[in-house]
C-alpha positions in Angstrom: -12.5 201.0 127.8 -10.4 198.7 125.8 -12.1 197.9 122.6 -9.2 196.4 121.4 -6.8 193.6 122.2 -3.9 196.1 121.2 -5.2 198.6 123.3 -5.3 195.9 126.0 -1.5 194.7 125.5 -0.6 198.4 125.6 -2.0 199.3 128.9 -0.7 195.9 130.4 3.0 196.9 129.0 2.4 200.5 130.3 1.5 199.1 134.3 4.4 196.7 134.2 6.6 199.1 133.2 5.7 201.7 135.9 5.6 198.5 138.3 9.3 198.3 137.0 10.7 201.6 137.7 8.7 201.8 141.2 10.4 198.8 142.4 13.5 199.8 140.9 13.4 203.7 142.7 12.3 201.6 146.0 15.3 199.5 146.0 18.0 201.9 145.2 16.3 204.4 148.5 16.3 201.3 150.4 20.2 200.5 149.6 21.1 204.2 150.3 19.4 204.1 153.4 21.3 201.3 153.9 24.8 202.7 153.0 24.4 205.8 155.4 25.9 205.5 158.7 24.3 205.6 161.9 26.2 207.7 164.4 24.4 205.6 167.0 26.4 202.5 165.4 29.1 203.8 165.2 29.2 204.7 169.1 28.4 201.5 169.6 31.0 199.8 167.5 33.9 202.2 169.3 32.4 201.4 172.7 32.4 197.3 171.8 36.1 197.7 170.4 37.0 199.9 173.7 35.3 196.5 175.7 37.4 193.9 173.5 40.5 195.8 174.6 39.7 195.7 178.1 38.6 192.1 178.0 42.2 191.5 176.2 44.3 193.3 178.9 42.2 191.3 181.7 42.5 188.0 180.2 46.5 188.7 179.4 47.0 189.8 183.4 44.8 186.9 184.7 47.2 184.5 182.4 50.4 186.4 183.6 49.6 186.8 187.1 49.0 183.0 187.4 52.7 181.9 187.2 53.4 184.8 189.4 50.6 183.4 192.1 52.5 180.2 191.6 55.6 181.9 192.7 54.6 183.9 195.6 53.0 180.6 197.0 55.7 178.4 196.4 58.1 181.3 198.2 55.6 181.5 201.0 55.9 177.3 201.5 59.4 177.6 201.4 59.5 180.2 203.9 57.0 178.3 206.4 58.8 174.9 206.2 
């Protein structure tokens, strides 16, 4: 099949070129798949954002109500004494 070194070099170059094209195509397809937004991922992102907002509200209520609770306890102590 490979009678002379020139035909062997041509075959090697051809194989390497085909492998390079196939690798580039595979890489491009994989990048395209990663760029395509997943509807489930978007829904989960929205749900996480909503949960973070709720946690922020609960934290604010917990920190704000602490001083209010302290005032209520103080008023009760003054009333009982």
